[in-house]
Structure formats: C-alpha cells, structure tokens
MINUDREN-826043 format. One record per residue (C-alpha): residue number from 0; x, y, z. Coordinates in Angstrom, 3 decimals, always signed. Example, Ala and Ser with C-alpha at 12.3 -4.5 7.8 and 13.67 -1.06 7.14 Angstrom:
<nodes>
{0, {+12.300, -4.500, +7.800}}
{1, {+13.670, -1.060, +7.140}}
</nodes>
This chain:
<nodes>
{0, {+113.693, +71.919, -72.931}}
{1, {+115.208, +74.141, -69.877}}
{2, {+112.864, +75.044, -66.823}}
{3, {+114.206, +78.315, -66.097}}
{4, {+112.018, +78.312, -62.612}}
{5, {+114.414, +75.280, -61.719}}
{6, {+116.846, +76.992, -59.936}}
{7, {+118.883, +73.728, -59.019}}
{8, {+120.286, +73.491, -62.498}}
{9, {+121.216, +77.351, -62.882}}
{10, {+124.664, +78.284, -62.222}}
{11, {+125.810, +81.137, -59.772}}
{12, {+128.070, +83.198, -61.539}}
{13, {+129.607, +85.864, -59.156}}
{14, {+131.121, +87.987, -62.411}}
{15, {+127.751, +88.182, -63.641}}
{16, {+125.917, +89.030, -60.399}}
{17, {+128.631, +91.809, -60.081}}
{18, {+128.063, +93.227, -63.681}}
{19, {+124.071, +92.976, -63.131}}
{20, {+124.339, +94.879, -59.873}}
{21, {+126.925, +97.599, -61.462}}
{22, {+124.362, +98.175, -64.031}}
{23, {+121.458, +98.578, -61.734}}
{24, {+123.452, +101.148, -59.798}}
{25, {+124.280, +103.331, -62.751}}
{26, {+121.241, +103.110, -63.942}}
{27, {+119.805, +104.197, -61.061}}
{28, {+117.434, +101.116, -60.929}}
{29, {+116.956, +100.933, -56.973}}
{30, {+113.957, +98.305, -57.450}}
{31, {+116.045, +95.865, -59.632}}
{32, {+119.228, +96.361, -57.323}}
{33, {+117.025, +95.297, -54.599}}
{34, {+115.794, +92.139, -56.366}}
{35, {+119.419, +91.415, -57.296}}
{36, {+120.676, +91.513, -53.973}}
{37, {+117.927, +89.136, -52.616}}
{38, {+119.779, +86.132, -51.125}}
{39, {+123.021, +87.458, -51.988}}
{40, {+125.964, +88.176, -49.668}}
{41, {+128.776, +90.519, -50.706}}
{42, {+132.137, +90.468, -48.904}}
{43, {+133.329, +93.910, -47.739}}
{44, {+135.652, +94.473, -50.857}}
{45, {+132.539, +94.001, -53.235}}
{46, {+130.421, +96.318, -50.980}}
{47, {+132.759, +98.983, -50.616}}
{48, {+133.099, +99.069, -54.497}}
{49, {+129.352, +99.037, -55.054}}
{50, {+129.234, +102.172, -52.844}}
{51, {+131.869, +103.952, -54.296}}
{52, {+130.013, +103.145, -57.695}}
{53, {+126.592, +104.879, -56.156}}
{54, {+128.582, +107.667, -54.689}}
{55, {+130.197, +108.366, -57.993}}
{56, {+126.579, +108.153, -59.581}}
{57, {+125.039, +110.517, -56.892}}
{58, {+122.144, +108.184, -55.704}}
{59, {+121.923, +108.589, -52.363}}
{60, {+118.926, +106.434, -51.831}}
{61, {+121.298, +103.484, -53.540}}
{62, {+124.274, +104.497, -51.266}}
{63, {+121.901, +104.061, -48.133}}
{64, {+120.515, +100.689, -49.379}}
{65, {+123.879, +99.109, -49.873}}
{66, {+125.513, +100.733, -46.667}}
{67, {+122.513, +98.853, -44.838}}
{68, {+123.668, +95.402, -46.265}}
{69, {+125.412, +93.067, -44.232}}
{70, {+128.900, +91.858, -45.836}}
{71, {+131.500, +89.225, -44.956}}
{72, {+134.890, +89.903, -44.086}}
</nodes>
C-alpha cells in the first residue's frame, strides 16, 4: 500500500513540476501556483519562461509573484 504522505518515496520530476506550474499560470490559479512553488527553486531560464507565460496571459499578480522569486544562475 502506498503512503502518499511519505515524501521520501516520491520522486521529484522537474518536467512534471514545470508542467504543473505552466498549467497553474495559464489557468490563473494564483493560490495553486504559490503551493507549487513552495520549496522549489527555479533557475533563471525557468523563471524567465514562466514570467513570459504569465505576461502573455495578462495576469499581473502572477507576474509580480514570479518576479519576487529567487532563482539560481
């Protein structure tokens, strides 16, 4: 039986993470985006891509949220 609360057995898949982030941005789900970004550190390229996506969707709140995130070079 799988214990979904045991995070030690879950894999961190960066492709799935990005897809979830993109979907939250596209759907304007600010609270979901905040939850997805918890304990996640993006690099500059990923952050820039997500900011461009949010700008293209016209969501200024999400753009501000993403701009405030730290990113690795």
